[in-house]
KOLMAR-925594 format. One record per residue: residue in one letter; chain; x negated, y, z of N, C-alpha, C in turn. Coordinates in Angstrom, 3 decimals, always signed. Layout:
BEGIN
["a","A",[X,Y,Z],[X,Y,Z],[X,Y,Z]]
...
***
This chain:
BEGIN
["m","A",[+13.000,+23.626,-10.121],[+11.855,+22.730,-9.950],[+11.768,+21.774,-11.136]]
["t","A",[+10.578,+21.685,-11.714],[+10.336,+20.779,-12.831],[+9.514,+19.589,-12.348]]
["i","A",[+9.959,+18.402,-12.711],[+9.294,+17.173,-12.272],[+8.803,+16.399,-13.483]]
["f","A",[+7.571,+15.933,-13.422],[+7.022,+15.055,-14.446],[+6.917,+13.643,-13.861]]
["l","A",[+7.429,+12.674,-14.600],[+7.316,+11.268,-14.216],[+6.263,+10.612,-15.099]]
["y","A",[+5.280,+9.962,-14.497],[+4.236,+9.319,-15.288],[+3.887,+7.961,-14.681]]
["d","A",[+3.018,+7.207,-15.350],[+2.754,+5.826,-14.938],[+1.664,+5.679,-13.889]]
["h","A",[+1.250,+6.771,-13.304],[+0.242,+6.780,-12.237],[-1.089,+6.165,-12.694]]
["t","A",[-1.489,+6.496,-13.897],[-2.817,+6.142,-14.385],[-3.579,+7.427,-14.664]]
["f","A",[-4.906,+7.304,-14.719],[-5.739,+8.474,-15.001],[-5.408,+9.031,-16.382]]
["e","A",[-5.221,+8.139,-17.355],[-4.867,+8.567,-18.710],[-3.491,+9.217,-18.727]]
["g","A",[-2.595,+8.707,-17.894],[-1.264,+9.292,-17.802],[-1.294,+10.700,-17.261]]
["l","A",[-2.190,+10.953,-16.301],[-2.328,+12.295,-15.735],[-2.844,+13.273,-16.791]]
["l","A",[-3.838,+12.846,-17.572],[-4.376,+13.704,-18.626],[-3.324,+13.965,-19.702]]
["t","A",[-2.542,+12.942,-20.016],[-1.456,+13.108,-20.992],[-0.418,+14.093,-20.482]]
["a","A",[-0.137,+14.053,-19.182],[+0.843,+14.964,-18.581],[+0.410,+16.412,-18.776]]
["l","A",[-0.882,+16.680,-18.634],[-1.370,+18.043,-18.842],[-1.201,+18.453,-20.304]]
["f","A",[-1.532,+17.561,-21.213],[-1.392,+17.845,-22.646],[+0.067,+18.175,-22.967]]
["d","A",[+0.987,+17.345,-22.477],[+2.410,+17.561,-22.754],[+2.916,+18.855,-22.127]]
["a","A",[+2.379,+19.206,-20.967],[+2.808,+20.429,-20.291],[+2.467,+21.656,-21.133]]
["y","A",[+1.272,+21.671,-21.682],[+0.885,+22.789,-22.545],[+1.700,+22.794,-23.832]]
["f","A",[+1.976,+21.611,-24.367],[+2.752,+21.528,-25.600],[+4.183,+22.026,-25.381]]
["r","A",[+4.766,+21.681,-24.220],[+6.146,+22.064,-23.922],[+6.242,+23.466,-23.308]]
["k","A",[+5.090,+23.969,-22.875],[+5.035,+25.265,-22.185],[+5.869,+25.262,-20.905]]
["r","A",[+5.925,+24.098,-20.299],[+6.587,+23.931,-18.998],[+5.670,+23.096,-18.117]]
["f","A",[+5.373,+23.603,-16.943],[+4.431,+22.923,-16.069],[+5.162,+22.370,-14.842]]
["p","A",[+4.767,+21.190,-14.409],[+5.501,+20.537,-13.308],[+5.187,+21.160,-11.949]]
["d","A",[+6.193,+21.157,-11.099],[+5.999,+21.524,-9.708],[+5.700,+20.284,-8.872]]
["m","A",[+5.977,+19.118,-9.480],[+5.773,+17.858,-8.777],[+5.494,+16.752,-9.787]]
["l","A",[+4.549,+15.872,-9.452],[+4.252,+14.688,-10.268],[+4.700,+13.457,-9.504]]
["l","A",[+5.533,+12.649,-10.119],[+6.026,+11.435,-9.481],[+5.763,+10.229,-10.376]]
["t","A",[+5.626,+9.088,-9.757],[+5.474,+7.846,-10.501],[+6.843,+7.327,-10.907]]
["d","A",[+6.900,+6.697,-12.071],[+8.161,+6.095,-12.507],[+8.691,+5.166,-11.417]]
["g","A",[+9.951,+5.359,-11.051],[+10.562,+4.527,-10.018],[+10.628,+5.198,-8.662]]
["e","A",[+9.846,+6.234,-8.459],[+9.924,+6.969,-7.194],[+11.235,+7.745,-7.127]]
["p","A",[+11.809,+7.856,-5.945],[+13.059,+8.609,-5.832],[+12.853,+10.090,-6.124]]
["l","A",[+13.785,+10.672,-6.847],[+13.713,+12.093,-7.168],[+14.214,+12.920,-5.991]]
["p","A",[+13.718,+14.136,-5.853],[+14.219,+15.000,-4.786],[+15.698,+15.334,-5.012]]
["l","A",[+16.328,+15.819,-3.982],[+17.755,+16.093,-4.060],[+18.069,+17.188,-5.067]]
["f","A",[+17.243,+18.214,-5.124],[+17.488,+19.330,-6.035],[+16.283,+19.535,-6.964]]
["y","A",[+16.544,+19.573,-8.248],[+15.498,+19.883,-9.225],[+16.180,+20.355,-10.502]]
["d","A",[+15.455,+21.102,-11.318],[+16.021,+21.664,-12.547],[+15.847,+20.748,-13.748]]
["e","A",[+14.694,+20.079,-13.804],[+14.399,+19.283,-14.988],[+13.424,+18.164,-14.637]]
["s","A",[+13.628,+17.010,-15.256],[+12.660,+15.919,-15.131],[+12.220,+15.508,-16.532]]
["y","A",[+10.946,+15.239,-16.657],[+10.388,+14.861,-17.960],[+9.524,+13.619,-17.777]]
["t","A",[+9.736,+12.615,-18.602],[+8.973,+11.378,-18.520],[+7.789,+11.431,-19.480]]
["v","A",[+6.611,+11.297,-18.937],[+5.372,+11.333,-19.725],[+5.077,+9.928,-20.255]]
["t","A",[+4.866,+9.843,-21.561],[+4.455,+8.578,-22.175],[+2.946,+8.635,-22.390]]
["t","A",[+2.229,+7.796,-21.688],[+0.772,+7.823,-21.760],[+0.285,+7.617,-23.186]]
["d","A",[-0.569,+8.511,-23.634],[-1.106,+8.479,-24.996],[-2.626,+8.624,-24.901]]
["t","A",[-3.352,+7.607,-25.328],[-4.809,+7.626,-25.192],[-5.456,+8.747,-26.015]]
["e","A",[-4.872,+9.084,-27.156],[-5.439,+10.154,-27.988],[-5.298,+11.507,-27.294]]
["k","A",[-4.121,+11.738,-26.708],[-3.917,+12.987,-25.974],[-4.857,+13.055,-24.768]]
["a","A",[-4.957,+11.930,-24.069],[-5.814,+11.885,-22.885],[-7.269,+12.136,-23.266]]
["e","A",[-7.686,+11.587,-24.382],[-9.073,+11.767,-24.826],[-9.345,+13.218,-25.198]]
["r","A",[-8.372,+13.885,-25.797],[-8.546,+15.299,-26.153],[-8.708,+16.155,-24.897]]
["v","A",[-7.911,+15.857,-23.873],[-8.021,+16.602,-22.615],[-9.382,+16.330,-21.969]]
["w","A",[-9.796,+15.069,-21.974],[-11.064,+14.707,-21.349],[-12.241,+15.371,-22.064]]
["k","A",[-12.193,+15.412,-23.387],[-13.252,+16.081,-24.139],[-13.278,+17.572,-23.823]]
["g","A",[-12.099,+18.158,-23.620],[-12.026,+19.563,-23.231],[-12.665,+19.794,-21.875]]
["l","A",[-12.445,+18.862,-20.931],[-13.058,+18.970,-19.611],[-14.573,+18.820,-19.701]]
["q","A",[-15.024,+17.944,-20.579],[-16.467,+17.739,-20.750],[-17.157,+19.016,-21.232]]
["k","A",[-16.441,+19.795,-22.030],[-17.017,+21.046,-22.521],[-17.055,+22.124,-21.437]]
["k","A",[-16.117,+22.041,-20.510],[-15.984,+23.094,-19.496],[-16.731,+22.788,-18.192]]
["l","A",[-16.882,+21.499,-17.889],[-17.460,+21.105,-16.612],[-18.833,+20.464,-16.797]]
["s","A",[-19.643,+20.550,-15.764],[-20.934,+19.879,-15.765],[-20.724,+18.393,-15.488]]
["a","A",[-21.796,+17.623,-15.612],[-21.709,+16.189,-15.313],[-21.303,+15.976,-13.861]]
["g","A",[-21.834,+16.815,-12.966],[-21.464,+16.725,-11.561],[-20.011,+17.076,-11.330]]
["g","A",[-19.517,+18.072,-12.067],[-18.118,+18.467,-11.947],[-17.181,+17.375,-12.422]]
["l","A",[-17.537,+16.721,-13.519],[-16.731,+15.609,-14.024],[-16.722,+14.451,-13.034]]
["s","A",[-17.874,+14.221,-12.413],[-17.967,+13.149,-11.425],[-17.073,+13.433,-10.224]]
["c","A",[-17.092,+14.671,-9.745],[-16.230,+15.063,-8.621],[-14.760,+14.885,-8.978]]
["f","A",[-14.411,+15.275,-10.195],[-13.034,+15.171,-10.652],[-12.581,+13.711,-10.686]]
["s","A",[-13.415,+12.846,-11.238],[-13.072,+11.424,-11.338],[-12.987,+10.773,-9.962]]
["q","A",[-13.909,+11.144,-9.071],[-13.904,+10.566,-7.734],[-12.656,+10.965,-6.959]]
["c","A",[-12.147,+12.149,-7.232],[-10.916,+12.591,-6.581],[-9.766,+11.637,-6.914]]
["w","A",[-9.721,+11.181,-8.166],[-8.678,+10.234,-8.566],[-8.810,+8.923,-7.803]]
["l","A",[-10.030,+8.471,-7.588],[-10.270,+7.199,-6.910],[-9.934,+7.247,-5.424]]
["s","A",[-9.669,+8.433,-4.905],[-9.247,+8.529,-3.502],[-7.889,+7.871,-3.296]]
["e","A",[-7.068,+7.849,-4.344],[-5.729,+7.253,-4.323],[-4.780,+7.956,-3.358]]
["l","A",[-5.128,+9.134,-2.905],[-4.248,+9.880,-2.009],[-3.057,+10.430,-2.794]]
["s","A",[-1.914,+10.538,-2.153],[-0.696,+10.960,-2.831],[-0.793,+12.387,-3.364]]
["e","A",[-1.573,+13.219,-2.683],[-1.681,+14.614,-3.111],[-2.726,+14.824,-4.198]]
["a","A",[-3.512,+13.812,-4.495],[-4.613,+13.967,-5.451],[-4.158,+14.307,-6.874]]
["p","A",[-3.156,+13.623,-7.453],[-2.784,+13.930,-8.836],[-2.380,+15.393,-9.054]]
["m","A",[-1.558,+15.943,-8.162],[-1.125,+17.324,-8.340],[-2.289,+18.287,-8.132]]
["l","A",[-3.173,+17.953,-7.200],[-4.376,+18.756,-6.986],[-5.224,+18.771,-8.258]]
["m","A",[-5.403,+17.621,-8.871],[-6.203,+17.518,-10.094],[-5.528,+18.241,-11.252]]
["f","A",[-4.209,+18.194,-11.289],[-3.463,+18.884,-12.346],[-3.681,+20.390,-12.253]]
["r","A",[-3.572,+20.929,-11.041],[-3.800,+22.367,-10.856],[-5.248,+22.727,-11.180]]
["y","A",[-6.155,+21.863,-10.801],[-7.578,+22.099,-11.069],[-7.836,+22.167,-12.570]]
["m","A",[-7.244,+21.239,-13.330],[-7.445,+21.243,-14.786],[-6.889,+22.512,-15.408]]
["r","A",[-5.757,+22.971,-14.936],[-5.185,+24.212,-15.472],[-6.153,+25.376,-15.260]]
["k","A",[-6.750,+25.431,-14.091],[-7.686,+26.516,-13.804],[-8.935,+26.406,-14.669]]
["v","A",[-9.377,+25.182,-14.929],[-10.543,+24.985,-15.788],[-10.281,+25.551,-17.175]]
["f","A",[-9.098,+25.268,-17.734],[-8.789,+25.676,-19.097],[-8.318,+27.130,-19.200]]
["e","A",[-7.733,+27.667,-18.144],[-7.128,+28.989,-18.234],[-8.008,+30.111,-17.690]]
["s","A",[-9.029,+29.763,-16.894],[-9.876,+30.795,-16.295],[-11.190,+30.898,-17.066]]
["p","A",[-11.417,+31.999,-17.783],[-12.651,+32.160,-18.570],[-13.912,+32.040,-17.717]]
["g","A",[-13.846,+32.562,-16.522],[-15.028,+32.522,-15.656],[-14.941,+31.450,-14.595]]
["f","A",[-14.305,+30.334,-14.913],[-14.117,+29.277,-13.915],[-15.458,+28.759,-13.408]]
["s","A",[-15.537,+28.577,-12.098],[-16.760,+28.056,-11.490],[-16.430,+26.850,-10.614]]
["e","A",[-17.196,+25.790,-10.780],[-17.006,+24.583,-9.976],[-17.349,+24.808,-8.512]]
["t","A",[-18.075,+25.854,-8.227],[-18.501,+26.136,-6.852],[-17.807,+27.356,-6.261]]
["n","A",[-16.683,+27.729,-6.860],[-15.907,+28.851,-6.325],[-15.048,+28.342,-5.169]]
["f","A",[-15.668,+28.144,-4.018],[-14.970,+27.535,-2.889],[-14.018,+28.493,-2.187]]
["a","A",[-13.930,+29.723,-2.681],[-12.894,+30.620,-2.193],[-11.540,+30.191,-2.739]]
["d","A",[-11.568,+29.415,-3.828],[-10.344,+28.849,-4.407],[-10.014,+27.571,-3.650]]
["t","A",[-8.840,+27.504,-3.067],[-8.455,+26.371,-2.227],[-8.505,+25.050,-2.984]]
["d","A",[-8.025,+25.043,-4.237],[-8.003,+23.800,-5.007],[-9.411,+23.318,-5.319]]
["v","A",[-10.295,+24.230,-5.669],[-11.688,+23.868,-5.961],[-12.352,+23.292,-4.711]]
["l","A",[-12.136,+23.939,-3.581],[-12.724,+23.474,-2.330],[-12.158,+22.118,-1.926]]
["t","A",[-10.845,+21.972,-2.014],[-10.206,+20.722,-1.605],[-10.664,+19.554,-2.473]]
["l","A",[-10.740,+19.781,-3.787],[-11.184,+18.716,-4.687],[-12.629,+18.333,-4.389]]
["f","A",[-13.465,+19.327,-4.139],[-14.873,+19.049,-3.835],[-14.989,+18.253,-2.535]]
["q","A",[-14.254,+18.647,-1.512],[-14.317,+17.957,-0.224],[-13.824,+16.516,-0.337]]
["l","A",[-12.770,+16.318,-1.124],[-12.233,+14.973,-1.310],[-13.226,+14.098,-2.069]]
["s","A",[-13.865,+14.665,-3.078],[-14.847,+13.892,-3.845],[-16.032,+13.500,-2.965]]
["k","A",[-16.403,+14.370,-2.022],[-17.508,+14.053,-1.115],[-17.135,+12.893,-0.197]]
["k","A",[-15.885,+12.829,+0.211],[-15.432,+11.709,+1.049],[-15.504,+10.397,+0.266]]
["v","A",[-15.071,+10.448,-0.990],[-15.116,+9.253,-1.833],[-16.567,+8.839,-2.070]]
["s","A",[-17.429,+9.814,-2.348],[-18.840,+9.528,-2.569],[-19.475,+8.928,-1.319]]
["g","A",[-19.082,+9.419,-0.160],[-19.596,+8.880,+1.096],[-19.179,+7.444,+1.310]]
["e","A",[-17.943,+7.125,+0.935],[-17.466,+5.747,+1.072],[-18.213,+4.819,+0.117]]
["r","A",[-18.504,+5.307,-1.079],[-19.310,+4.523,-2.028],[-20.676,+4.207,-1.417]]
["y","A",[-21.284,+5.204,-0.819],[-22.609,+5.014,-0.230],[-22.569,+3.991,+0.899]]
["r","A",[-21.506,+3.999,+1.687],[-21.397,+3.043,+2.781],[-21.219,+1.611,+2.254]]
["v","A",[-20.506,+1.464,+1.139],[-20.385,+0.140,+0.537],[-21.752,-0.367,+0.088]]
["l","A",[-22.542,+0.520,-0.505],[-23.894,+0.133,-0.932],[-24.754,-0.244,+0.277]]
["q","A",[-24.563,+0.451,+1.377],[-25.344,+0.188,+2.585],[-24.964,-1.130,+3.252]]
["f","A",[-23.668,-1.369,+3.373],[-23.199,-2.426,+4.251],[-22.705,-3.683,+3.537]]
["m","A",[-22.755,-3.721,+2.223],[-22.339,-4.929,+1.525],[-23.292,-6.073,+1.864]]
["r","A",[-22.747,-7.200,+2.301],[-23.529,-8.391,+2.592],[-23.064,-9.521,+1.671]]
["f","A",[-24.006,-10.241,+1.098],[-23.682,-11.310,+0.160],[-23.889,-12.675,+0.805]]
["q","A",[-23.027,-13.615,+0.412],[-23.159,-15.011,+0.814],[-23.318,-15.849,-0.449]]
["k","A",[-24.298,-16.736,-0.431],[-24.552,-17.570,-1.607],[-23.639,-18.788,-1.586]]
["t","A",[-22.874,-18.957,-2.651],[-21.940,-20.080,-2.728],[-22.626,-21.315,-3.290]]
["a","A",[-21.928,-22.448,-3.206],[-22.464,-23.703,-3.725],[-22.712,-23.636,-5.227]]
["e","A",[-21.991,-22.757,-5.937],[-22.187,-22.597,-7.380],[-23.327,-21.645,-7.713]]
["g","A",[-23.968,-21.092,-6.685],[-25.077,-20.183,-6.917],[-24.651,-18.742,-7.152]]
["i","A",[-23.383,-18.425,-6.815],[-22.861,-17.068,-6.979],[-22.954,-16.343,-5.640]]
["y","A",[-23.444,-15.123,-5.662],[-23.519,-14.320,-4.449],[-22.213,-13.548,-4.282]]
["f","A",[-21.527,-13.830,-3.183],[-20.182,-13.299,-2.943],[-20.222,-12.218,-1.864]]
["g","A",[-19.706,-11.026,-2.211],[-19.620,-9.931,-1.254],[-18.205,-9.372,-1.223]]
["i","A",[-17.747,-9.005,-0.041],[-16.366,-8.530,+0.092],[-16.313,-7.344,+1.043]]
["m","A",[-15.401,-6.417,+0.760],[-15.158,-5.266,+1.625],[-13.747,-4.749,+1.396]]
["a","A",[-13.310,-3.878,+2.292],[-12.006,-3.235,+2.146],[-12.196,-1.734,+2.329]]
["p","A",[-12.806,-1.051,+1.350],[-13.088,+0.384,+1.500],[-11.813,+1.210,+1.576]]
["i","A",[-11.914,+2.352,+2.235],[-10.759,+3.246,+2.357],[-10.317,+3.728,+0.982]]
["y","A",[-11.286,+4.101,+0.161],[-10.994,+4.587,-1.184],[-11.392,+3.532,-2.214]]
["n","A",[-10.906,+3.692,-3.412],[-11.144,+2.715,-4.473],[-12.516,+2.939,-5.124]]
["v","A",[-13.567,+2.635,-4.355],[-14.922,+2.995,-4.793],[-15.718,+1.839,-5.388]]
["i","A",[-15.178,+0.632,-5.374],[-15.932,-0.504,-5.908],[-16.412,-0.255,-7.345]]
["p","A",[-15.587,+0.338,-8.231],[-16.094,+0.610,-9.591],[-17.326,+1.509,-9.613]]
["l","A",[-17.479,+2.369,-8.600],[-18.624,+3.281,-8.554],[-19.912,+2.586,-8.113]]
["t","A",[-19.804,+1.353,-7.630],[-20.980,+0.632,-7.139],[-21.525,-0.367,-8.152]]
["i","A",[-20.779,-0.636,-9.199],[-21.134,-1.703,-10.137],[-22.484,-1.451,-10.800]]
["e","A",[-22.740,-0.243,-11.237],[-23.999,+0.051,-11.920],[-25.192,-0.236,-11.011]]
["h","A",[-25.064,+0.128,-9.723],[-26.153,-0.114,-8.780],[-26.418,-1.609,-8.628]]
["f","A",[-25.363,-2.388,-8.395],[-25.551,-3.818,-8.166],[-26.030,-4.536,-9.427]]
["r","A",[-25.583,-4.095,-10.573],[-26.027,-4.721,-11.822],[-27.511,-4.463,-12.052]]
["d","A",[-27.967,-3.257,-11.731],[-29.384,-2.946,-11.885],[-30.232,-3.615,-10.807]]
["r","A",[-29.677,-3.716,-9.601],[-30.436,-4.260,-8.464],[-30.510,-5.784,-8.518]]
["f","A",[-29.453,-6.437,-8.957],[-29.402,-7.902,-8.980],[-29.158,-8.410,-10.392]]
["t","A",[-29.968,-7.943,-11.296],[-29.744,-8.254,-12.710],[-29.993,-9.718,-13.049]]
["d","A",[-30.783,-10.434,-12.222],[-31.105,-11.832,-12.508],[-30.278,-12.809,-11.686]]
["q","A",[-29.234,-12.313,-11.028],[-28.399,-13.162,-10.185],[-26.925,-13.006,-10.563]]
["r","A",[-26.186,-14.075,-10.386],[-24.736,-13.990,-10.575],[-24.105,-13.544,-9.262]]
["w","A",[-23.211,-12.572,-9.346],[-22.572,-12.096,-8.131],[-21.115,-11.712,-8.372]]
["l","A",[-20.381,-11.690,-7.267],[-18.963,-11.325,-7.295],[-18.705,-10.382,-6.137]]
["i","A",[-18.210,-9.199,-6.440],[-17.867,-8.204,-5.428],[-16.353,-8.044,-5.411]]
["y","A",[-15.759,-8.156,-4.223],[-14.296,-8.181,-4.122],[-13.797,-7.127,-3.147]]
["d","A",[-12.730,-6.428,-3.554],[-12.046,-5.446,-2.720],[-10.805,-6.115,-2.139]]
["s","A",[-10.865,-6.480,-0.858],[-9.758,-7.220,-0.249],[-8.526,-6.343,-0.027]]
["r","A",[-8.711,-5.037,+0.044],[-7.571,-4.144,+0.232],[-6.736,-4.044,-1.047]]
["r","A",[-7.398,-4.001,-2.183],[-6.711,-3.828,-3.472],[-6.627,-5.121,-4.277]]
["q","A",[-7.218,-6.170,-3.739],[-7.120,-7.524,-4.297],[-7.624,-7.619,-5.744]]
["y","A",[-8.776,-7.061,-5.980],[-9.437,-7.227,-7.270],[-10.940,-7.090,-7.056]]
["g","A",[-11.707,-7.479,-8.047],[-13.147,-7.390,-7.899],[-13.844,-7.418,-9.244]]
["y","A",[-15.172,-7.569,-9.203],[-15.983,-7.620,-10.414],[-16.946,-8.800,-10.326]]
["y","A",[-17.065,-9.509,-11.441],[-17.963,-10.670,-11.504],[-19.029,-10.426,-12.560]]
["y","A",[-20.283,-10.636,-12.156],[-21.420,-10.498,-13.072],[-21.982,-11.882,-13.352]]
["d","A",[-21.970,-12.288,-14.612],[-22.395,-13.636,-14.988],[-23.853,-13.713,-15.430]]
["g","A",[-24.579,-12.628,-15.225],[-25.964,-12.577,-15.652],[-26.153,-11.740,-16.897]]
["e","A",[-25.037,-11.437,-17.559],[-25.088,-10.630,-18.773],[-24.071,-9.494,-18.760]]
["m","A",[-22.826,-9.835,-18.409],[-21.754,-8.848,-18.448],[-21.015,-8.798,-17.120]]
["v","A",[-20.426,-7.632,-16.851],[-19.587,-7.447,-15.663],[-18.131,-7.401,-16.113]]
["n","A",[-17.290,-8.211,-15.496],[-15.872,-8.251,-15.838],[-15.023,-8.088,-14.592]]
["e","A",[-13.925,-7.360,-14.728],[-12.987,-7.215,-13.613],[-12.201,-8.514,-13.458]]
["i","A",[-11.978,-8.933,-12.221],[-11.273,-10.180,-11.971],[-10.221,-9.999,-10.877]]
["t","A",[-9.236,-10.888,-10.874],[-8.273,-11.023,-9.785],[-8.097,-12.513,-9.514]]
["f","A",[-7.572,-12.854,-8.356],[-7.336,-14.250,-7.995],[-5.842,-14.539,-7.986]]
["t","A",[-5.491,-15.725,-8.438],[-4.072,-16.105,-8.465],[-3.533,-16.277,-7.044]]
["e","A",[-4.413,-16.578,-6.089],[-4.005,-16.724,-4.696],[-4.850,-15.781,-3.832]]
["p","A",[-4.500,-14.511,-3.810],[-5.311,-13.525,-3.075],[-5.215,-13.629,-1.562]]
["r","A",[-4.305,-14.484,-1.062],[-4.146,-14.604,+0.383],[-5.003,-15.713,+0.968]]
["q","A",[-5.924,-16.273,+0.190],[-6.846,-17.257,+0.718],[-7.643,-16.641,+1.862]]
["a","A",[-7.940,-17.440,+2.876],[-8.562,-16.919,+4.089],[-9.851,-16.161,+3.813]]
["h","A",[-10.720,-16.716,+2.950],[-12.015,-16.066,+2.725],[-11.886,-14.778,+1.917]]
["l","A",[-10.739,-14.569,+1.249],[-10.521,-13.321,+0.526],[-9.930,-12.247,+1.431]]
["i","A",[-9.650,-12.633,+2.658],[-9.141,-11.689,+3.656],[-10.213,-11.399,+4.712]]
["t","A",[-10.800,-12.471,+5.251],[-11.800,-12.317,+6.302],[-13.191,-12.054,+5.742]]
["g","A",[-13.446,-12.535,+4.523],[-14.773,-12.390,+3.941],[-15.737,-13.479,+4.366]]
["i","A",[-15.273,-14.439,+5.156],[-16.120,-15.525,+5.654],[-15.837,-16.794,+4.858]]
["l","A",[-16.838,-17.298,+4.173],[-16.673,-18.513,+3.379],[-16.808,-19.752,+4.258]]
["d","A",[-15.990,-20.768,+3.982],[-16.107,-22.038,+4.694],[-17.421,-22.719,+4.321]]
["d","A",[-17.879,-23.623,+5.199],[-19.157,-24.294,+4.978],[-19.191,-25.062,+3.663]]
["d","A",[-18.045,-25.636,+3.275],[-18.034,-26.427,+2.043],[-18.127,-25.559,+0.781]]
["l","A",[-17.977,-24.235,+0.936],[-18.102,-23.330,-0.201],[-19.483,-22.692,-0.282]]
["l","A",[-20.286,-22.860,+0.774],[-21.584,-22.214,+0.838],[-22.689,-23.090,+0.259]]
["a","A",[-23.758,-22.441,-0.200],[-24.957,-23.165,-0.620],[-25.559,-23.849,+0.612]]
["q","A",[-26.323,-24.905,+0.394],[-26.840,-25.708,+1.502],[-27.698,-24.900,+2.469]]
["d","A",[-28.471,-23.971,+1.955],[-29.382,-23.221,+2.813],[-28.813,-21.881,+3.292]]
["e","A",[-27.570,-21.582,+2.950],[-27.013,-20.271,+3.285],[-26.862,-20.078,+4.786]]
["r","A",[-26.374,-21.100,+5.505],[-26.219,-20.973,+6.955],[-27.570,-20.726,+7.625]]
["l","A",[-28.618,-21.391,+7.148],[-29.954,-21.191,+7.706],[-30.419,-19.767,+7.474]]
["i","A",[-30.185,-19.249,+6.262],[-30.598,-17.886,+5.932],[-29.833,-16.874,+6.791]]
["q","A",[-28.540,-17.118,+6.993],[-27.746,-16.227,+7.838],[-28.251,-16.244,+9.276]]
["s","A",[-28.610,-17.441,+9.763],[-29.130,-17.567,+11.123],[-30.452,-16.820,+11.266]]
["m","A",[-31.306,-16.921,+10.257],[-32.592,-16.219,+10.281],[-32.380,-14.708,+10.280]]
["w","A",[-31.407,-14.260,+9.507],[-31.130,-12.820,+9.453],[-30.618,-12.308,+10.803]]
["k","A",[-29.756,-13.084,+11.456],[-29.243,-12.693,+12.766],[-30.374,-12.618,+13.793]]
["n","A",[-31.278,-13.595,+13.753],[-32.411,-13.601,+14.682],[-33.312,-12.395,+14.442]]
["y","A",[-33.513,-12.064,+13.171],[-34.330,-10.896,+12.842],[-33.672,-9.622,+13.367]]
["f","A",[-32.355,-9.525,+13.183],[-31.615,-8.350,+13.624],[-31.734,-8.180,+15.140]]
["k","A",[-31.666,-9.308,+15.866],[-31.776,-9.244,+17.324],[-33.202,-8.924,+17.763]]
["s","A",[-34.175,-9.467,+17.047],[-35.572,-9.298,+17.466],[-36.064,-7.868,+17.325]]
["i","A",[-35.508,-7.108,+16.372],[-35.970,-5.729,+16.184],[-35.222,-4.741,+17.073]]
["c","A",[-34.258,-5.252,+17.803],[-33.471,-4.383,+18.694],[-34.239,-4.157,+19.998]]
["i","A",[-34.423,-2.906,+20.378],[-35.081,-2.551,+21.640],[-33.981,-2.285,+22.663]]
["k","A",[-33.816,-3.199,+23.595],[-32.700,-3.126,+24.538],[-32.673,-1.821,+25.325]]
["e","A",[-33.858,-1.335,+25.662],[-33.938,-0.113,+26.461],[-33.456,+1.114,+25.692]]
["r","A",[-33.372,+0.990,+24.368],[-32.960,+2.128,+23.558],[-31.586,+1.945,+22.918]]
["i","A",[-30.845,+0.981,+23.400],[-29.510,+0.750,+22.848],[-28.617,+1.960,+23.126]]
["n","A",[-27.986,+2.453,+22.073],[-27.093,+3.606,+22.176],[-25.809,+3.262,+21.428]]
["p","A",[-24.841,+2.638,+22.103],[-23.610,+2.164,+21.436],[-22.879,+3.260,+20.669]]
["r","A",[-22.871,+4.452,+21.212],[-22.146,+5.547,+20.564],[-22.764,+5.883,+19.204]]
["k","A",[-24.090,+6.008,+19.182],[-24.767,+6.304,+17.922],[-24.690,+5.113,+16.970]]
["h","A",[-24.764,+3.924,+17.530],[-24.682,+2.717,+16.700],[-23.361,+2.657,+15.940]]
["k","A",[-22.275,+2.985,+16.632],[-20.959,+2.962,+15.988],[-20.803,+4.102,+14.980]]
["k","A",[-21.523,+5.186,+15.216],[-21.474,+6.296,+14.262],[-22.233,+5.941,+12.986]]
["d","A",[-23.403,+5.314,+13.147],[-24.208,+4.934,+11.989],[-23.651,+3.702,+11.281]]
["l","A",[-22.994,+2.841,+12.048],[-22.460,+1.595,+11.505],[-21.014,+1.444,+11.964]]
["p","A",[-20.066,+2.106,+11.262],[-18.667,+2.118,+11.698],[-18.106,+0.717,+11.981]]
["v","A",[-17.318,+0.620,+13.034],[-16.792,-0.665,+13.496],[-15.962,-1.361,+12.417]]
["r","A",[-15.304,-0.587,+11.550],[-14.437,-1.209,+10.540],[-15.206,-2.065,+9.539]]
["y","A",[-16.534,-1.931,+9.504],[-17.345,-2.748,+8.595],[-17.891,-4.006,+9.271]]
["w","A",[-17.807,-4.079,+10.584],[-18.496,-5.138,+11.311],[-18.056,-6.538,+10.885]]
["k","A",[-16.775,-6.706,+10.582],[-16.294,-8.058,+10.264],[-16.862,-8.582,+8.942]]
["y","A",[-17.521,-7.707,+8.176],[-18.113,-8.134,+6.904],[-19.636,-8.274,+7.009]]
["l","A",[-20.211,-7.946,+8.171],[-21.664,-7.942,+8.318],[-22.140,-9.240,+8.940]]
["t","A",[-23.050,-9.908,+8.279],[-23.578,-11.182,+8.753],[-24.137,-11.057,+10.163]]
["e","A",[-24.866,-9.985,+10.441],[-25.520,-9.798,+11.717],[-24.535,-9.552,+12.862]]
["k","A",[-23.262,-9.269,+12.527],[-22.255,-8.997,+13.551],[-21.307,-10.177,+13.785]]
["l","A",[-21.428,-11.207,+12.981],[-20.515,-12.353,+13.097],[-20.960,-13.289,+14.228]]
***
């Protein structure tokens, strides 16, 4: 058994493939530096992330895959599942080694699995776009928070920047404790020195942090939400399917 140790970055994964071809030895397992090694193995190799190598692999993928295929591949990485890196490694080998490789050859287990995983990530991105609720702070910044299953916040930035181009906003992932801040011109990734602050966990800002009219606007939104509800047609089962319960604590209309 051959094991590759890498830094668990996307560039590190691409570098691992480059090194595997250079060494003519391919890993049976990909582990992060510091993870315990299995009891029995033949060889371990430590991958040193190299941006030039990673870029060469990525350019090779761009030549072989469509824009949709590249998107599926990248979204698979954002799933953060433990099996994703090795799945992506096998997928890349097939892309480069199979002359007639097809992104839609779902008879291939790896192709099908990667596609299905990317669809789950894409679905989570869509739900963030649907259910993100913003609160206006006293500084005039619109604050939105969520804890998505997958690391999809980066996939939503383009939408929010185009949709709210004239407003300052901050989107925060409470599960991974990082976010993005748009100052009206540029989007920058941010983290907080004290990520355990209550509002960074619950998503509910205290009154002293809110704009003066924010509570009124929230109250109006709740009243609107109630007024359009037809009691005779309430279907809790369908409601929970369309609006999963795990998002409720972030929705103004549910507070």
